C-alpha positions as CSV (number, residue, x, y, z in Angstrom):
1,M,-14.9,24.1,9.4
2,E,-12.7,25.6,12.1
3,R,-8.8,26.3,11.6
4,A,-7.2,22.9,12.6
5,A,-3.4,21.8,13.3
6,W,-1.7,18.7,13.8
7,I,2.0,18.2,14.7
8,T,4.9,15.7,14.8
9,T,8.0,16.6,16.5
10,P,11.3,14.9,16.0
11,D,11.6,13.8,19.5
12,A,8.3,12.0,19.3
13,S,6.7,13.8,22.1
14,A,3.9,14.9,19.5
15,L,2.9,12.2,17.2
16,L,0.3,13.8,14.4
17,A,-1.4,15.3,17.6
18,P,-3.4,18.5,17.5
19,W,-2.1,21.6,17.8
20,E,-2.7,24.9,18.9
21,T,-3.1,28.0,16.3
22,G,-3.3,31.6,17.4
23,S,-2.8,35.1,15.7
24,G,-0.2,37.9,16.6
25,R,3.4,38.3,15.8
26,A,5.2,36.1,13.8
27,D,8.9,35.7,12.8
28,L,8.1,34.3,9.2
29,R,5.3,34.3,6.8
30,V,4.0,31.5,4.5
31,V,1.8,33.1,1.6
32,V,-0.3,30.7,-0.3
33,D,-1.2,31.8,-3.8
34,E,-4.0,29.7,-5.1
35,S,-3.7,31.4,-8.7
36,R,-0.7,29.9,-9.3
37,A,-2.0,26.0,-9.6
38,R,0.4,23.3,-10.3
39,Q,-0.2,19.3,-10.3
40,T,-3.4,17.4,-9.5
41,F,-2.3,14.8,-6.7
42,L,-2.9,11.2,-6.8
43,G,-2.0,10.1,-3.3
44,C,0.4,8.5,-1.1
45,G,1.5,5.2,-0.4
46,A,4.1,2.4,-0.1
47,S,5.0,-1.3,-1.4
48,L,3.3,-4.4,-0.5
49,T,6.3,-6.4,-1.2
50,E,6.3,-10.2,-0.4
51,S,8.0,-9.6,2.9
52,S,5.4,-7.0,4.0
53,A,2.4,-9.1,2.8
54,S,3.8,-12.1,4.9
55,L,3.9,-10.1,8.0
56,L,0.3,-8.8,7.6
57,A,-0.9,-12.1,6.5
58,R,0.4,-14.1,9.5
59,L,-1.7,-11.5,11.9
60,P,-4.9,-12.8,13.3
61,Q,-7.9,-11.6,11.3
62,E,-9.0,-9.0,13.8
63,E,-5.6,-7.4,14.3
64,R,-4.7,-7.4,10.3
65,E,-7.9,-5.8,9.5
66,A,-7.1,-3.0,12.1
67,A,-3.8,-2.7,10.3
68,L,-5.5,-2.3,7.1
69,E,-7.9,0.2,8.5
70,Q,-5.0,2.2,10.0
71,L,-3.2,2.3,6.6
72,F,-5.5,2.9,4.2
73,S,-9.2,4.1,5.5
74,P,-9.7,7.8,4.4
75,R,-11.8,8.2,7.5
76,T,-10.2,6.2,10.4
77,G,-6.7,5.7,9.2
78,I,-4.2,7.7,7.3
79,G,-5.8,7.1,3.8
80,L,-3.1,5.5,1.6
81,S,-4.3,5.6,-1.9
82,V,-1.4,4.3,-3.8
83,L,0.7,1.2,-4.2
84,R,3.6,0.4,-5.9
85,Q,3.4,-3.4,-6.4
86,P,6.5,-5.5,-7.4
87,I,6.0,-7.4,-10.7
88,G,7.3,-10.6,-9.1
89,S,10.3,-10.6,-6.8
90,S,11.6,-7.4,-5.4
91,A,14.7,-7.2,-3.0
92,F,12.2,-8.0,-0.1
93,V,11.1,-11.7,-0.2
94,A,9.9,-13.8,2.6
95,G,11.7,-16.8,1.9
96,T,14.9,-17.7,0.2
97,R,13.5,-18.0,-3.3
98,Y,13.2,-15.1,-6.1
99,Y,10.6,-15.6,-8.4
100,T,8.8,-14.0,-11.6
101,Y,5.6,-15.1,-13.2
102,D,7.0,-17.4,-15.8
103,D,10.2,-19.0,-14.4
104,M,11.4,-22.0,-16.4
105,P,14.2,-24.4,-16.3
106,S,17.9,-23.3,-17.1
107,G,18.0,-23.4,-21.1
108,Q,14.4,-23.5,-21.6
109,T,12.3,-20.5,-23.0
110,D,8.7,-19.7,-23.0
111,F,8.0,-17.3,-25.7
112,E,4.3,-18.1,-25.8
113,L,3.8,-18.1,-22.2
114,A,2.4,-20.9,-21.6
115,H,3.6,-21.4,-18.0
116,F,2.7,-17.4,-17.3
117,S,0.9,-17.7,-13.7
118,I,0.4,-15.2,-10.7
119,Q,-0.9,-17.9,-8.6
120,H,2.3,-17.4,-6.2
121,D,0.7,-13.5,-5.5
122,E,-2.8,-15.7,-4.5
123,A,-1.2,-17.0,-1.2
124,E,-0.9,-13.5,0.5
125,I,-0.5,-10.5,-1.8
126,L,-3.6,-10.4,-3.8
127,P,-5.8,-10.9,-0.8
128,L,-4.2,-8.1,1.0
129,L,-4.6,-6.0,-2.2
130,R,-8.3,-6.6,-2.7
131,R,-8.9,-5.8,1.0
132,A,-6.7,-2.7,0.8
133,R,-8.9,-1.7,-2.1
134,A,-12.3,-2.5,-0.4
135,I,-11.1,-0.4,2.2
136,N,-10.2,2.7,0.1
137,G,-11.9,2.8,-3.2
138,D,-9.6,5.5,-4.3
139,L,-6.7,3.1,-4.1
140,R,-4.4,2.8,-7.5
141,V,-1.7,0.1,-7.8
142,I,1.8,0.9,-9.9
143,G,3.4,-2.1,-11.1
144,T,6.9,-2.4,-11.5
145,P,9.2,-5.4,-12.3
146,W,12.7,-5.9,-10.5
147,S,13.6,-8.3,-13.3
148,A,12.6,-9.9,-16.4
149,P,12.2,-13.9,-16.1
150,A,15.6,-15.3,-16.4
151,W,15.0,-16.6,-20.0
152,M,15.0,-13.5,-21.3
153,K,18.1,-12.2,-19.8
154,T,21.9,-12.3,-20.9
155,S,22.7,-13.4,-17.3
156,G,20.1,-16.3,-17.4
157,S,19.6,-14.9,-13.7
158,L,17.1,-12.8,-12.0
159,V,20.1,-11.0,-10.5
160,G,22.0,-8.7,-12.7
161,G,22.0,-8.8,-16.7
162,E,20.2,-7.3,-19.3
163,L,17.6,-8.3,-21.6
164,I,18.3,-10.1,-24.8
165,D,18.7,-7.4,-27.3
166,A,16.5,-9.1,-30.2
167,P,12.9,-8.0,-31.0
168,R,11.4,-11.4,-30.3
169,Y,12.7,-10.7,-26.3
170,Y,11.2,-7.1,-26.4
171,E,8.0,-8.5,-27.8
172,A,7.7,-11.1,-25.5
173,Y,8.7,-9.1,-22.2
174,A,5.8,-6.4,-23.3
175,R,3.3,-9.6,-23.7
176,Y,4.6,-10.7,-20.0
177,L,3.9,-7.1,-18.7
178,T,0.6,-7.1,-20.4
179,A,-0.2,-10.4,-19.0
180,F,0.5,-9.2,-15.5
181,V,-1.9,-6.3,-16.1
182,E,-4.8,-8.5,-17.5
183,A,-4.3,-11.3,-14.7
184,Y,-4.3,-8.9,-11.8
185,G,-7.2,-7.0,-13.3
186,D,-9.1,-10.3,-13.5
187,A,-8.1,-10.9,-9.9
188,G,-9.9,-8.0,-8.7
189,V,-7.0,-5.6,-8.6
190,P,-6.8,-3.1,-11.4
191,I,-3.3,-1.7,-12.7
192,Y,-3.1,2.1,-13.1
193,A,0.3,2.2,-14.3
194,L,3.5,0.3,-15.1
195,T,7.1,1.4,-14.8
196,P,9.4,-0.8,-17.2
197,Q,12.0,-1.4,-14.8
198,N,13.0,-0.5,-11.2
199,E,16.3,1.4,-11.2
200,P,17.4,0.7,-14.7
201,Q,20.7,2.1,-14.2
202,N,22.0,-0.3,-11.5
203,R,24.3,-2.6,-13.4
204,N,25.4,-4.8,-10.6
205,P,22.5,-5.5,-8.4
206,D,22.8,-8.4,-5.6
207,V,19.1,-8.9,-5.6
208,P,16.6,-9.2,-8.7
209,G,17.7,-6.6,-11.0
210,M,18.3,-5.6,-14.6
211,H,20.2,-3.0,-16.2
212,L,18.0,-1.3,-18.9
213,G,19.7,1.3,-21.0
214,V,17.9,4.2,-22.9
215,E,18.0,2.4,-26.1
216,Q,16.7,-0.8,-24.9
217,A,14.2,1.1,-22.8
218,R,13.0,2.8,-25.9
219,K,12.4,-0.4,-27.6
220,L,10.6,-2.0,-24.5
221,I,8.5,1.1,-24.1
222,Q,7.3,1.1,-27.3
223,A,6.4,-2.4,-27.8
224,L,4.7,-2.0,-24.3
225,G,2.5,0.6,-25.5
226,R,1.6,-1.2,-28.6
227,R,0.9,-4.3,-26.8
228,L,-1.3,-2.6,-24.2
229,R,-3.0,-0.9,-26.9
230,S,-3.7,-4.0,-28.8
231,A,-5.0,-5.7,-25.7
232,G,-7.4,-2.8,-25.0
233,R,-5.3,-2.0,-21.9
234,G,-4.3,1.4,-23.4
235,H,-5.6,3.2,-20.4
236,V,-2.6,1.9,-18.3
237,R,-0.2,4.5,-18.0
238,V,3.4,3.7,-18.7
239,I,5.9,5.9,-16.5
240,G,9.3,5.9,-17.4
241,Y,12.6,6.0,-15.8
242,D,11.9,5.1,-12.0
243,H,15.2,5.8,-10.6
244,N,17.1,8.5,-8.8
245,W,16.9,12.1,-8.9
246,A,20.5,12.0,-10.2
247,M,22.9,9.1,-11.4
248,H,24.1,7.5,-8.3
249,P,28.2,7.4,-8.4
250,D,28.2,3.5,-8.0
251,D,26.1,3.2,-11.1
252,L,28.4,6.0,-12.9
253,A,31.6,4.3,-11.7
254,A,30.1,0.7,-13.4
255,V,29.4,2.2,-16.8
256,P,32.0,0.3,-19.1
257,S,34.6,2.1,-20.6
258,G,33.5,4.0,-24.1
259,E,29.8,3.5,-23.4
260,P,27.5,6.4,-22.7
261,T,27.1,7.4,-19.0
262,E,23.3,8.3,-19.7
263,R,23.1,10.9,-16.9
264,D,20.1,12.6,-19.1
265,Y,18.2,9.1,-19.0
266,P,14.6,10.5,-18.2
267,E,15.2,13.6,-20.8
268,A,16.4,11.0,-23.4
269,L,13.3,9.1,-23.3
270,L,11.0,12.1,-23.5
271,A,13.0,13.8,-26.2
272,D,12.4,10.9,-28.3
273,P,8.9,11.2,-29.8
274,E,8.3,7.7,-30.9
275,T,9.1,6.6,-27.3
276,A,7.4,9.8,-25.6
277,Q,4.3,9.2,-27.2
278,W,3.8,6.2,-25.0
279,I,5.2,7.8,-21.7
280,A,2.6,9.4,-19.6
281,G,5.4,10.8,-17.0
282,T,8.8,10.1,-14.9
283,A,9.0,8.4,-11.9
284,F,11.9,9.3,-9.2
285,H,13.7,7.8,-6.2
286,C,15.4,9.7,-3.4
287,Y,18.8,7.7,-3.0
288,F,20.8,10.2,-4.9
289,G,20.4,14.1,-6.0
290,G,17.6,16.3,-5.0
291,A,14.0,16.8,-5.7
292,E,14.6,19.9,-7.9
293,A,15.7,17.6,-10.9
294,Q,11.9,16.8,-11.1
295,S,11.1,20.6,-11.6
296,A,14.1,20.9,-14.1
297,L,12.3,17.8,-16.2
298,K,8.8,19.2,-15.8
299,N,10.2,22.7,-17.0
300,R,11.6,20.9,-20.2
301,F,8.6,18.5,-20.8
302,P,5.5,20.3,-19.3
303,F,2.9,17.9,-20.8
304,K,4.5,15.1,-19.0
305,D,3.6,14.2,-15.3
306,V,6.0,13.5,-12.4
307,Y,5.8,10.9,-10.0
308,F,7.7,10.0,-6.9
309,T,7.9,6.2,-6.1
310,E,10.6,5.2,-3.4
311,C,12.1,6.3,-0.5
312,S,13.1,3.7,2.3
313,G,13.4,4.7,5.7
314,S,17.1,3.3,7.1
315,R,19.1,3.4,10.2
316,G,22.6,3.1,11.1
317,S,23.8,0.4,12.8
318,A,24.9,2.4,15.7
319,D,21.7,4.8,15.9
320,S,19.6,4.8,18.9
321,D,15.7,4.6,18.1
322,A,15.5,8.2,19.1
323,K,18.2,9.4,16.6
324,A,16.6,7.1,13.9
325,F,13.2,8.6,14.3
326,S,14.3,12.4,14.6
327,D,16.7,11.9,11.7
328,T,14.0,9.8,9.4
329,L,11.3,12.5,10.2
330,R,13.3,15.6,9.4
331,W,14.7,14.2,6.1
332,H,11.7,12.8,4.7
333,A,9.6,15.9,5.6
334,R,12.3,17.9,3.9
335,N,12.9,16.0,0.9
336,V,10.0,13.5,0.5
337,V,6.9,15.0,1.9
338,I,7.6,18.4,0.8
339,G,10.6,18.3,-1.7
340,A,8.9,15.8,-3.9
341,T,5.5,17.6,-3.9
342,R,6.8,20.8,-4.5
343,N,8.7,19.7,-7.4
344,W,5.6,18.5,-9.4
345,A,5.3,15.1,-8.0
346,R,1.6,13.7,-8.3
347,T,2.3,10.6,-5.7
348,V,4.7,10.4,-2.8
349,V,5.5,6.5,-2.4
350,T,7.8,5.2,0.1
351,W,9.2,1.7,0.1
352,N,8.1,-1.6,2.2
353,L,4.5,-1.0,3.9
354,A,5.7,-3.1,6.8
355,L,8.7,-5.0,8.0
356,D,9.7,-6.7,11.2
357,P,12.4,-5.3,13.8
358,S,15.4,-6.6,11.8
359,G,14.3,-4.9,8.6
360,G,13.0,-8.0,7.1
361,P,12.1,-11.0,6.7
362,H,14.7,-10.5,3.7
363,A,17.0,-12.8,2.0
364,N,19.9,-10.4,0.9
365,G,21.4,-8.8,4.5
366,Y,19.6,-5.5,4.1
367,T,19.0,-4.9,7.8
368,D,19.2,-1.1,8.0
369,F,15.9,-0.6,6.0
370,S,12.9,0.3,7.8
371,G,9.1,-0.1,6.8
372,L,6.3,2.5,7.2
373,V,5.5,0.6,9.8
374,T,7.2,-2.3,12.1
375,V,5.4,-5.7,12.7
376,E,6.7,-6.7,16.4
377,D,7.3,-10.1,17.2
378,D,4.2,-10.1,19.3
379,G,2.1,-9.0,16.2
380,R,1.8,-5.0,17.5
381,I,2.2,-2.4,15.0
382,T,4.6,0.2,15.4
383,P,4.4,3.4,13.3
384,N,7.4,4.4,12.3
385,A,9.0,8.0,11.4
386,E,8.2,7.8,7.8
387,Y,4.6,6.7,8.5
388,Y,3.9,10.0,10.5
389,A,5.6,12.0,7.7
390,L,3.5,10.2,4.9
391,A,0.3,10.7,7.0
392,H,0.8,14.6,7.4
393,L,0.0,14.6,3.6
394,S,-2.1,11.4,3.0
395,R,-4.5,11.9,5.9
396,F,-5.4,15.2,5.0
397,V,-4.8,15.9,1.1
398,R,-7.4,13.9,-1.0
399,P,-6.6,12.4,-4.3
400,G,-7.8,15.0,-6.7
401,A,-6.1,18.0,-4.6
402,L,-4.5,20.6,-6.5
403,C,-1.0,21.9,-5.4
404,V,-0.8,25.5,-5.4
405,S,1.9,28.0,-4.7
406,S,3.4,28.7,-1.1
407,E,6.1,30.7,-0.5
408,T,8.2,31.7,2.9
409,V,9.0,35.4,3.3
410,E,10.2,37.6,6.2
411,T,8.1,39.7,8.2
412,A,8.7,43.1,10.0
413,E,10.2,40.7,12.8
414,T,12.7,39.0,11.0
415,V,13.6,42.7,9.1
416,E,14.1,44.3,12.2
417,S,16.3,41.4,13.8
418,A,18.2,41.4,10.4
419,E,17.8,37.6,10.7
420,D,16.6,35.8,7.7
421,G,15.2,32.7,8.8
422,S,13.1,32.0,5.5
423,E,15.1,29.0,4.3
424,D,14.5,27.3,7.7
425,V,10.5,27.0,6.9
426,L,9.7,25.0,4.1
427,S,6.0,24.4,2.9
428,V,3.4,22.8,0.4
429,A,-0.2,23.6,-0.1
430,F,-3.1,21.9,-1.6
431,R,-6.8,22.7,-2.3
432,N,-8.8,19.7,-1.7
433,P,-11.5,18.8,-4.4
434,G,-15.3,19.4,-4.4
435,P,-17.3,22.2,-3.1
436,G,-15.9,23.4,0.3
437,G,-12.8,21.7,-0.3
438,C,-10.3,22.8,2.4
439,L,-7.0,24.5,1.9
440,V,-4.1,21.9,3.5
441,V,-0.6,23.7,4.2
442,L,2.0,21.4,5.5
443,V,4.7,23.5,6.9
444,H,8.3,21.9,8.4
445,N,10.7,24.0,10.6
446,Q,14.1,22.4,9.2
447,G,16.0,24.9,11.3
448,E,17.5,24.6,15.1
449,R,15.4,27.1,16.8
450,E,11.6,27.5,17.2
451,R,9.7,29.7,14.8
452,D,6.5,31.5,15.0
453,V,4.9,31.3,11.4
454,E,2.0,32.9,9.8
455,V,0.2,31.0,7.2
456,A,-1.7,33.3,4.9
457,A,-4.0,32.6,2.1
458,T,-6.8,35.0,0.3
459,G,-10.2,33.7,1.0
460,A,-9.1,31.5,4.1
461,G,-7.6,34.4,6.3
462,S,-4.4,34.0,8.3
463,V,-3.1,31.9,11.2
464,V,-0.2,31.8,13.5
465,V,1.4,28.7,14.6
466,T,4.5,27.7,16.6
467,L,7.0,25.4,15.1
468,P,9.4,23.8,17.6
469,A,12.8,22.8,15.5
470,G,12.5,20.0,13.3
471,S,8.7,19.7,13.5
472,L,6.3,19.2,10.8
473,V,2.6,20.7,10.9
474,T,-0.3,20.1,8.7
475,L,-3.2,23.0,8.9
476,E,-6.5,22.6,7.4
477,L,-8.1,26.2,6.8
478,P,-11.7,26.4,5.7
479,A,-12.6,27.0,2.1
480,A,-14.0,30.8,1.4
481,G,-17.5,31.6,2.2
């Protein structure tokens, strides 16, 4: 294959567009070292929330099929291969009702799960999931609950509260999550992994949510691991934590006086052998802290995987479209697409797959969120900045690719000018699987001046590429020989 490059710029003048490469002098050099291998990549994606599903399902069949091909096809689209699927309601619902798969009238319980049903999802969510799997056979689904059924909780509500701290409830919830795995599998959507709770350190959600402290998480994970194994679903991975890189100040402020802050939540789970035996890895979100927390955890627990599972695009109420696009592209390129993967993430997953122009539909007033794409009122699909940032990875890096070392160093030009701009240029590199799998290098210029960068790799030669300020470039370099 020939060397090839694609670029997206923060002013949107180039959107995943072909880009010229050359040779000659360069300000900086990105050196790829394939002898220093890291994680095997699983894929990129988003979440098919009820809001997203309602928008895509309403499209005429031809337009809906085109949208799904654009999102999931590895041949004609951007090849999304991971979906983080809410187990019941998330914060984004199409109507006003939050739900789980076993809702009961107030004061009633259902320990036998006699009323368990995923029928709600058969209207729109499951048909779309099945179609996405047909388009991309590598698609994997990670299931995540925002809340246990209200009858299992101290609050008696899907919003807030905790799981009732008694063995009977841990067992019931473990059977509930296993029933989800079984029901979705029977419906044609096998589950790759489960996280026990979305954002477990949030004690005061205003949408479906549930605080799940470390001790409760240990009890639940142990019950869930045993239940999955006894049900013949031991291949379904359990992924711990599923919250921010660092504890958010709002979550810290909500900790009652005298209770532990649990700033080390992910470490506490993995340090307990009885719990860690059931945990395949740890999932992170982007809303506080930095991606280096992933490497710190990986260094301490090298045999446990790291997953990145949520980061929503957003915009301020006064932001212009141009500012929102530029800020989001730069932030996601730096922190998510490159930051998460350089720090061991096997997945890069954003939040809503699709939203409408108001950031909905929603029942909670969350108007500052954006989806990977916007479904316009007339049915047109508008890709957003996070779509292009993610596509620079998902379209070119195949599931099973090996992440390898890449470092930015000075060249003679930067030494002579006494200007070290190496911190301006970020990169991540992958070797695609299979014979002849190409080397893929993503390079982002987070600085405010244009840079000429040489990308050099043993066996793949070198190439010089011009990076406008804020731009994101993907390079494909041929395999050696």
